[in-house]
C-alpha positions, 0 to 999 in steps of 0.5 A, a space after each residue: 200227136 200220140 197214135 194208139 191202136 186199140 183191138 176189140 174196139 167194138 166190144 166192151 173194154 176196147 170201146 171204152 178205152 178208145 172213148 177215154 183216149 179220144 177225150 184227150 188232146 193230141 190223140 189219134 185212135 185206130 180201132 180194130 175189130 172183127 165184129 164177131 162179138 162187137 156191135 156196129 151201133 151208133 155209139 161206135 160211130 160216134 167215136 169219130 165225133 170225139 176226135 181223130 178216130 179210124 175204124 178197121 174191120 179185120 180178122 186178127 187171126 189172119 196173118 194178112 190182116 195183121 200185116 196190113 195194120 199200120 206200124 207207125 203207132 206209139 201204143 198198142 192196147 190188145 184187148 180183143 178176145 172172145 170172152 163171156 162165160 157161156 162162150 167158154 162152155 158153148 164155143 171153146 174152139 172159137 175162144 181158143 182161136 181168138 185168144 191165141 193166134 191174134 196175140 202171136 201175130 200182133 206181137 210179132 208184127 209190132 215187135 219187128 216192125 214198130 218202135 212202140 212206147 208199150 204193147 199192153 196185153 189184156 190178161 185175166 183173173 181167170 188165170 188164177 182160178 186153178 191155183 187158188 182152188 187147187 192149192 188154196 192160194 191166198 185171196 186177195 191174190 197178187 201177181 206172183 201166183 203160179 198159173 195152172 190149168 185144173 182140167 184140160 177136159 173142162 171147156 171153161 179153161 179154153 179162155 184162161 188157157 188162151 190168156 195164159 198163152 197170150 201172156 207168155 207170147 207177150 213177154 217172150 216177144 218183148 224179150 225177143 224184139 226188145 219191145 216194151 210191154 205191160 200185162 194187165 190182169 183184169 178182174 171183173 170189169 163191168 159196165 154199159 156195153 159189156 154184152 151178155 153172158 156175164 153175171 150182171 147183164 144176165 141178171 138184169 136180162 132175167 129181171 126184165 122178164 120178172 125172173 131173179 136168179 143167181 148162179 154161184 151165189 156163194 162165190 165171191 168177186 171184186 168188181 171195177 166199173 169200166 171207167 175206172 178200168 180203162 183209166 187204170 189200163 192207160 195209166 199202166 200203159 203209160 207208167 215207166 215203172 210198169 214196163 215189163 210188169 204184170 199188174 192186177 187191175 180190179 176193185 178193192 171190195 170182195 163180195 158174194 154174188 148174193 150180195 151183188 144181186 141184192 145191190 143190183 136190185 137195190 139200185 133199181 128199187 126191185 123187191 123179190 126173192 132171188 132164186 139161187 143156183 150152184 156154180 157152173 163146173 170149174 168156177 172158182 169160189 173166191 176171186 179178188 186182186 191184191 192191188 198193192 203193186 198197182 197202187 205202188 207203181 201207179 198210185 191208181 184209186 178207183 173212183 166209182 162206187 159199186 152202187 153208182 156203177 150198177 146204177 149206170 149199168 142198169 140204165 143201159 140194160 133196163 132202160 136202153 140208155 145208149 149214151 151218157 156212159 160217164 160216171 
């Protein structure tokens, strides 16, 4: 039986990844979360109905808590972090703490004490923002882009800096402990259970109140529905050619936030004028991944259209549909 540890299991990507892994035969999942942003809801409890699932509530910034985690696992998917754009501005110290210390402790714990098939670290496209903006780096952006921090005084960089730190830790732990690893740079995964403080759920939350507003309406992003995102994550983690590699994972179609807003309204049959606001300070104008490396190494192709993904996401946020996440 394959034994897999997933951090951040009560949140967004961690929950969906655990759910995807449990759909396989001969797979055991140990899920870890500190419940700072995670939700102890019926969906999390129902993971146990899908297969062999164990939940551990633990603060991964505690050395004692990490040392207590089982080491007889085949894979570690480290997805836990404090995300959410508003959190970057409102809680930067918490963001830094939860994006740095756990990675150091986990990489050392599993590098020294376990024989893993792969340690998979969740990086972020936020790490590209400064280089793209300051140096006009090409978009779609590939994995060779130098990473930089535009302004250390801007709290928005708390998240990207923490994630860059985690990439360095993962790579150097891999080298120091002969630990196979992969770094997945996620680009705007979305879907049910992603919480608030992101463009899609925030738009639908305001829509419930009859307000239709978008921030950074001219900015562009490429979105990937969560079912495809977790399938791609597992594929990267299990593909031999991805060991020791940094790999982009995201959608292939770049669109403006205004175009996104119009699709969000279309899938729900909404008609209204959208109030447009400028971007928050430090927000990158364009973000889209070059997926050549992903496709070359894994053959990955997305399967859920933006319209279908937004339809499922809207059901979750507007209709309180808590089950049936599948596409």
